[in-house]
C-alpha positions as CSV (number, residue, x, y, z in Angstrom):
1,M,74.3,149.2,191.6
2,A,76.1,152.7,192.4
3,R,77.7,152.9,195.6
4,L,78.1,156.0,197.7
5,P,81.4,157.6,198.2
6,N,83.4,157.2,201.5
7,N,82.9,160.5,202.8
8,A,78.8,160.1,201.9
9,R,78.6,156.8,203.9
10,L,79.8,158.1,206.8
11,W,77.2,161.4,206.6
12,K,74.7,158.8,206.1
13,E,75.4,156.9,209.1
14,R,75.6,159.8,211.3
15,A,72.1,161.1,209.9
16,E,70.6,157.9,211.1
17,I,69.0,158.5,214.7
18,D,69.7,156.4,217.4
19,Y,66.4,155.8,219.0
20,I,68.0,154.4,222.1
21,G,68.1,157.6,224.2
22,P,64.7,158.9,223.1
23,F,63.0,155.7,223.7
24,V,64.7,156.0,227.6
25,K,63.2,159.4,227.9
26,A,59.6,158.7,226.8
27,W,59.7,155.5,229.2
28,A,61.0,157.6,231.7
29,A,57.8,160.1,231.5
30,F,55.7,157.2,230.9
31,N,57.0,155.7,233.9
32,A,56.4,158.6,235.8
33,W,53.0,159.3,235.2
34,F,51.8,155.7,235.6
35,R,53.6,155.3,239.1
36,H,51.7,158.4,240.0
37,E,48.6,157.6,238.6
38,A,48.8,154.1,240.5
39,G,49.9,155.6,243.6
40,S,52.7,153.1,243.7
41,R,56.6,153.1,243.3
42,K,56.6,149.6,241.9
43,D,56.6,149.3,238.3
44,R,54.8,145.9,238.2
45,L,51.7,147.4,239.9
46,G,52.2,150.7,238.0
47,L,51.9,148.5,234.6
48,E,48.8,146.4,236.0
49,Y,47.2,149.6,236.0
50,V,47.6,150.6,233.1
51,K,46.6,147.5,231.7
52,T,43.5,146.8,233.9
53,R,42.1,149.9,235.6
54,I,40.1,153.0,233.8
55,N,42.9,155.5,232.4
56,P,43.6,157.5,229.6
57,V,45.8,155.1,228.0
58,R,43.8,151.9,228.1
59,S,40.7,154.1,226.9
60,E,41.9,155.7,223.7
61,I,44.6,152.8,222.7
62,L,42.3,149.7,223.1
63,P,39.8,151.0,220.3
64,L,42.7,151.5,218.1
65,L,43.3,148.0,218.0
66,R,40.3,146.3,217.0
67,E,39.8,143.0,215.0
68,R,38.7,143.1,211.6
69,R,35.0,144.2,211.0
70,I,32.7,143.7,208.2
71,G,30.0,146.3,207.3
72,P,26.5,145.5,206.7
73,D,26.9,145.4,203.2
74,G,29.7,142.6,203.6
75,R,32.7,145.0,203.0
76,L,35.6,145.3,204.9
77,I,35.6,148.8,207.4
78,P,38.7,150.3,207.2
79,D,40.6,151.2,210.0
80,S,41.3,154.7,210.9
81,E,44.2,156.6,210.5
82,E,45.3,156.4,213.8
83,A,44.5,152.8,214.2
84,L,46.2,152.1,211.0
85,E,49.6,153.7,211.9
86,L,49.7,152.2,215.6
87,K,49.1,148.9,214.2
88,L,51.7,149.2,211.4
89,L,54.2,150.1,214.4
90,I,53.3,147.0,216.5
91,G,53.8,145.0,213.3
92,E,57.1,146.4,212.5
93,L,58.2,146.0,215.9
94,H,57.2,142.4,216.1
95,R,59.3,141.9,212.3
96,L,62.3,143.1,214.2
97,L,62.2,141.2,217.3
98,E,61.9,138.2,215.1
99,N,65.2,139.2,213.1
100,Y,67.1,139.5,216.2
101,H,66.8,137.6,219.3
102,I,66.8,140.2,221.9
103,E,66.2,138.5,226.1
104,V,65.6,139.5,229.0
105,A,66.0,138.0,232.7
106,T,62.5,137.5,234.4
107,D,62.2,137.7,238.4
108,D,63.3,133.9,238.4
109,D,66.6,135.2,236.8
110,V,65.4,132.9,233.6
111,L,66.2,134.4,229.9
112,E,62.9,134.7,227.6
113,R,63.3,135.9,224.3
114,I,61.0,139.3,223.9
115,T,58.3,138.5,221.6
116,F,54.9,138.6,220.8
117,S,54.7,134.9,220.2
118,S,55.2,134.4,223.8
119,V,54.5,137.1,226.1
120,A,53.0,137.0,229.8
121,I,50.1,138.8,229.6
122,R,48.5,138.0,232.9
123,Q,49.7,137.8,236.4
124,R,50.3,134.6,238.3
125,A,47.3,132.9,240.1
126,Q,47.4,133.2,243.7
127,L,47.9,129.9,245.3
128,P,46.3,127.9,246.8
129,Q,44.0,127.0,244.1
130,T,41.2,124.7,244.3
131,T,38.6,123.2,242.2
132,S,36.1,120.2,242.3
133,N,34.2,118.0,240.3
134,R,31.7,115.5,241.6
135,S,32.6,116.1,245.0
136,I,36.6,115.4,244.2
137,S,38.4,118.2,244.9
138,F,41.5,119.4,243.5
139,T,43.8,121.4,244.9
140,V,47.4,123.1,243.8
141,N,49.7,124.9,246.3
142,R,53.3,125.7,247.0
143,Q,54.9,125.2,250.4
144,N,57.9,125.2,252.2
145,G,59.4,125.5,248.6
146,Q,57.4,122.5,247.1
147,W,54.5,122.4,244.7
148,I,52.0,120.1,246.3
149,S,49.3,118.7,244.1
150,T,46.4,116.9,245.8
151,V,43.4,115.1,244.8
152,T,40.7,114.4,247.5
153,N,38.0,112.2,246.9
154,R,34.3,112.2,247.9
155,V,34.7,110.8,251.4
156,G,37.5,113.6,252.5
157,R,40.6,110.8,251.7
158,V,43.6,111.8,250.0
159,A,43.8,110.2,246.5
160,A,46.5,111.6,245.6
161,T,49.5,113.9,246.4
162,I,52.3,114.9,244.3
163,S,55.3,116.7,245.4
164,Q,57.8,118.7,242.9
165,A,60.9,120.9,243.3
166,D,60.0,123.0,240.6
167,Y,56.7,124.1,238.3
168,D,57.0,121.3,235.4
169,E,53.6,119.7,234.0
170,A,55.8,117.3,232.0
171,E,57.0,115.8,235.5
172,L,53.6,116.0,236.8
173,I,51.8,114.0,234.2
174,A,54.6,111.5,234.7
175,H,54.2,111.0,238.3
176,P,53.1,107.4,239.4
177,A,50.3,109.5,241.4
178,F,49.1,111.2,238.2
179,T,49.1,108.0,235.9
180,A,47.4,106.3,238.9
181,L,44.1,108.5,238.5
182,S,41.3,108.1,236.1
183,T,41.5,109.8,233.0
184,T,38.9,112.7,234.0
185,M,40.7,113.5,237.4
186,Q,44.0,113.9,235.3
187,S,42.0,115.7,232.8
188,H,41.1,118.2,235.8
189,L,44.0,118.4,237.8
190,R,46.4,119.1,235.0
191,A,43.8,121.9,233.8
192,L,44.2,123.6,237.7
193,Y,47.7,122.8,237.5
194,Q,47.9,125.4,234.2
195,T,46.1,128.2,235.8
196,C,48.6,128.2,238.6
197,C,51.8,128.4,236.2
198,P,54.3,130.7,238.0
199,R,54.6,132.8,234.8
200,P,51.9,132.1,231.8
201,L,52.5,132.6,228.4
202,S,50.6,133.6,225.8
203,N,51.3,133.2,221.6
204,L,49.1,136.1,220.1
205,F,49.0,134.8,216.9
206,V,47.2,131.4,218.3
207,G,43.3,131.1,218.9
208,N,40.2,131.3,217.8
209,E,39.6,135.2,217.7
210,T,38.8,137.6,214.8
211,P,41.8,138.4,213.4
212,I,43.7,142.1,214.2
213,I,45.7,142.9,211.1
214,A,48.4,144.5,211.6
215,G,50.5,144.8,208.1
216,E,51.0,141.7,206.9
217,L,50.3,140.0,210.5
218,E,47.5,138.4,211.9
219,F,46.9,138.7,215.6
220,R,44.6,135.6,216.9
221,C,43.9,137.1,220.3
222,T,41.3,140.1,221.7
223,S,41.9,143.7,221.9
224,E,42.5,143.5,225.3
225,E,45.2,140.7,225.0
226,L,47.3,142.7,222.4
227,F,47.1,145.8,224.4
228,F,48.3,143.7,227.1
229,G,51.1,142.1,225.2
230,L,52.0,145.4,223.7
231,I,53.0,146.7,227.5
232,E,54.7,143.8,228.3
233,V,56.9,143.7,225.3
234,I,57.5,147.1,225.6
235,Y,58.4,146.9,229.3
236,A,60.8,143.7,228.6
237,L,62.7,146.2,226.0
238,R,63.2,148.7,228.6
239,N,64.4,146.2,231.0
240,S,66.7,144.6,228.8
241,L,68.0,147.8,227.8
242,L,68.3,148.9,231.4
243,H,69.7,145.9,233.0
244,G,72.4,145.0,230.6
245,E,71.0,142.1,228.6
246,L,70.6,144.2,225.3
247,Q,73.7,143.0,222.9
248,P,75.5,146.0,221.7
249,D,73.9,145.2,217.7
250,E,72.4,147.1,215.5
251,R,69.9,145.0,214.6
252,A,68.7,145.3,218.3
253,F,69.0,148.9,218.5
254,R,66.4,148.9,215.5
255,A,63.8,147.3,217.9
256,Y,63.7,150.7,219.6
257,D,62.8,152.9,216.4
258,P,59.1,151.4,216.9
259,A,59.1,151.2,220.5
260,Y,59.9,154.5,220.7
261,R,57.1,155.7,218.6
262,I,54.4,153.4,220.8
263,V,55.7,154.8,223.7
264,M,55.1,158.1,222.3
265,R,51.7,157.3,221.2
266,L,50.4,156.2,224.9
267,L,52.2,159.4,226.1
268,N,50.0,161.4,224.0
269,C,46.9,160.1,225.7
270,V,47.8,161.6,228.6
271,R,46.6,165.1,228.5
């Protein structure tokens, strides 16, 4: 295989675009827009506005993320050029994130990998959370720095109280008070406990939904869930870059190419 001479190689390296700067500028514009629209200087409130309120970004992007559709003749309905382009960018972003481990610190100072296979697409539930079944009440709350799970029977007597310093499902189900409950009661308490996870993570490739085709990838989530995940992944890349977790590695920098193009596509929705 022919090799580039040294001077040609140097010029080629300089011809490659560094998307870090353009990404930061594009994000700054997007950030300014959603803060203004949400009427808040808090990023989280602005992001939830983009994800869950009527706005031009949500209205224009969601249809581009539709699942695979079959026409009346049994043939696949092809994506529009815009939808195909966006989905290919998402697929490329996922590929690059799988090729290099980019991490970001959460609000609790825990390092998490940025990936579509483990992304927090929903806000944490407000505590306390309570449910009931056959007059038996189940409650999960956080008080004085402790996670408290309580089961109260039909006559109002506490059948079980489980205290934990941290949210830990494995610790919950191993607790003697939990194992003493009936199988049905265990199932209801565990389901409620899971809804109270302080940082619920979703794998957008696992589920029973009709697949959303992105290049060679198949997302098994709804279009809304993919939209939520896309916003959160882009925001995590922004945080990793600006908060100092991003490693100065060329493989990490490559992920900001499709990320930049995606943010620009979001900005193009705003007239």
